[in-house]
N, C-alpha and C positions, 0 to 999 in steps of 0.2 A: 721655616717661615718666621720672619721677624714680627713680633707683636708691635702694634702702634704705641708710640710713646706720647702720652698726653701731658701737656703743661697746663695746670689749673691756675687761673688768675685769682689772687687773693689780695686783701687789703694789707697795708703795712701793719695795722693793729693785730693781724692774725699770724704774723711770722713766728712769734714765740709759741703760741698755742699749737700751731702745726708742727713745730719742732718737738714740742713736748709729746704730742700724740705719736709722732713718728718714733720717738725714743721708746715710749711705752709699748708700741707695737713691734719692737725689736728691729727697727731699721737702723742702718748706719748712714752717716752723712757722707755722701759721695763728693759733692762739690757745691760751692756757691760761686756762680759766675755772674759777671756784670758786663753789659755792653751799652753803648750810647746809641740811641735811635732818635735822630732829630735833636730836639731840646730835652728829651726825656732819657732816663736810664732804666733799663730792665735788669732786674736782679733775679736770678733763678736759683732756687734751692733744690738740690736733687738728693733724694734718699733712696736706699736700696734694701730690700730683704729678699733673699733667695733669687737674686737676679731679676727681680721685679722693681722697676724704677717708679718712683713717685716724685713728680716735679711740681713746684709752686713758683709762680711768677708775681713779682710786685713791680709796679712802674712808679718811679719817683722823679722828682725834679732835683736839680743841683743843690738847692738849699734845704731839701727835706732831710729829716733825721730818721734813721731806721734803728730798730732795737737789735741788740746783739743776741745771738743764740748760743754764745760761748758758755753761758751758764747751764745749758742743756747738753751741748756737744762741745767739750772743752777745746778741741782742735779747730773749731770755727774761728778762733782768734786770728789765725793765719789769713784766711780768706777775708775776714772783716778789715784787718789792717791793710791788706792789699787794695780792697775797694776804696778805703779812705785815701790811701796814698796815691793811687793811680787815677781815680775818678773824682776825688774831692767830696765824696758823700760822707757825711758824719754818721758814725755808728755809735750809739749810746750804750755804755755799760760793758765794753769788751773786757774780758777777764785779764788779758795782758795787752794793754794799749800802748803801742809804740809812739803815739801822738805825732804821727807824720814822719817818723824816722825809720820805718820798716824797709822802705826802698829809698835809695839815693838816686834821684833823677835830675837831669839838667833842667827840665821844665817841671815846675810844680803841678801836680795832677795832670800828667800828659795826655790821658785819655778823656779828659773832660772838655777839651777844646779841639777845634779843627785847625790844623796848621797847614797853611799853603805856602810853599816856597816857590819862588820863581826860578825856573830852571832854563838857562839859556839854550841848552841842547834840545829843548822841546819846542822852541819857537821857530816859526818859519822865517827864513832869512831871504 
C-alpha cells in the first residue's frame, strides 16, 4: 500500500529554513518543480530520507523573488536556473547563476505566458 504524500504550504521566507532543517535531518533534495496556475506559480520542494518524501509548496507571483537554497543543497542551482529561465521567476543568491542563459528558448520565459495559436485545421469550415 502506498503512503499518502502530503504537500505542506509554507511562506517564501521559510524556504531556506526548511531546506536547512531537511539537510540536518539527513534528507536529500529530490527535485524543485514549478508550475503556473492561473496568474500564480506553485513551486514545490521535495526532500527524501529512506523513501519518505517531504514536500513544501510556495505560491508566488511573476514579480516575486524567491531565495536560493543552493547554499544548502549545492545542486539546487540547476532547478533554480531552470525556474528563472522557463518561468521568469527571480531567484536570489544562486551559487551558479547563469543569468538567463541556462536554456536557449525561442520565447523568453516560455512557461510564464499562455500562447494561443490559431490553427486553421481546427476551425469549422
